[in-house]
C-alpha positions in Angstrom: 15.9 0.7 -11.4 15.9 3.9 -13.3 14.2 7.0 -11.9 11.4 6.6 -14.5 10.6 3.2 -13.0 10.3 4.4 -9.5 6.7 4.9 -8.3 7.5 8.2 -6.6 8.5 9.8 -10.0 5.0 9.2 -11.4 1.6 10.7 -10.7 -0.7 8.5 -8.5 -2.8 7.4 -11.4 0.3 6.5 -13.5 1.6 4.5 -10.5 -1.7 2.6 -10.1 -1.6 1.6 -13.7 2.1 0.6 -14.0 2.9 -1.1 -10.6 1.9 -4.7 -10.1 -0.8 -4.6 -7.4 -1.8 -7.8 -5.6 -4.7 -8.5 -3.3 -3.7 -8.9 0.3 -5.4 -9.6 3.7 -3.4 -8.1 6.5 -3.6 -5.7 9.4 -1.8 -2.4 9.1 -1.0 -0.1 12.0 -1.6 3.5 10.8 -0.6 6.5 12.9 -0.6 10.3 12.6 0.9 12.7 15.1 -2.1 12.3 17.4 -3.9 9.1 16.5 -3.4 5.4 16.1 -5.5 3.1 13.9 -5.6 -0.6 13.0 -6.7 -0.9 9.3 -7.2 -3.8 6.9 -4.9 -3.8 3.9 -6.8 -4.8 0.6 -4.0 -4.6 -2.0 -0.4 -3.6 -2.1 2.3 -2.7 -4.7 5.8 -1.4 -4.3 4.3 2.1 -4.7 1.7 1.9 -2.0 -1.2 0.2 -0.3 -5.0 0.5 -0.2 -6.7 0.3 3.2 -10.3 -0.8 2.9 -13.4 -0.2 5.0 -12.1 2.9 6.7 -13.1 6.5 6.8 -10.3 8.1 4.9 -8.1 11.0 5.9 -7.9 14.1 3.8 -5.8 13.8 0.6 -2.2 14.9 1.3 -2.2 13.7 4.9 1.0 12.0 5.8 0.8 8.9 8.0 3.2 6.3 9.4 2.4 2.7 8.5 3.7 -0.5 10.1 2.8 -4.0 8.8 4.1 -7.5 8.3 3.6 -9.1 4.9 1.9 -12.5 5.0 4.3 -15.3 5.7 7.0 -12.9 6.8 8.3 -12.3 10.3 9.6 -8.7 10.5 7.5 -5.6 10.2 8.0 -2.9 7.6 7.7 0.7 8.8 7.2 3.4 6.2 5.7 6.9 5.8 2.9 7.3 3.3 0.7 10.0 1.8 -3.0 9.7 1.3 -3.4 10.0 -2.5 -6.8 8.4 -3.2 -10.0 8.3 -1.2 -13.3 6.5 -1.9 -15.6 9.0 -3.6 -18.8 7.2 -2.7 -20.1 6.0 0.6 -19.8 2.4 -0.7 -16.1 2.9 -1.3 -14.8 3.5 2.2 -11.0 3.3 2.1 -7.9 5.2 1.0 -4.9 4.7 -1.2 -1.6 5.5 0.4 1.6 6.2 -1.6 4.8 5.1 0.1 7.1 8.1 0.6 10.3 6.7 2.2 10.4 3.0 1.4 13.9 1.6 2.0 15.4 -0.4 -0.9 15.4 -3.6 1.2 11.7 -3.1 2.0 10.9 -2.3 -1.6 12.5 -5.6 -2.5 10.6 -7.5 0.2 7.3 -6.2 -1.2 8.3 -7.0 -4.8 9.3 -10.5 -3.8 6.0 -11.0 -1.9 4.1 -9.8 -5.0 6.0 -12.2 -7.3 5.3 -15.1 -5.0 1.6 -14.2 -4.5 0.8 -13.3 -8.1 0.1 -16.9 -9.3 -2.2 -17.6 -6.3 -4.1 -14.4 -7.0 -4.5 -15.3 -10.7 -5.9 -18.8 -9.7 -8.3 -17.2 -7.3 -9.8 -14.9 -10.0 -10.7 -17.9 -12.2 
């Protein structure tokens, strides 16, 4: 993968448009230096994840995430930065850009997306 293809070399809006993003239903453990939360993941890409129905942290906040992809057995642990927050009260949630995703974990997410994409397409019909 070239540097231009890596999500961390793009702005958050460019990453959102260019990375395959797939709906997902899973619990995500999200922690800061002082707090621990259990959040609902709404969609995921190799560049990041959107946590829904949560009061967002301030943009730029760095968090640690731990989650297990559906039909997987071992958790992924990654640091992320809050890059997008719901602007209206009806859009509670936050977009998190992965900061230190290991290549193996990036491949696991990519493989999950490739397997789940046909199911997501059928669900939208």
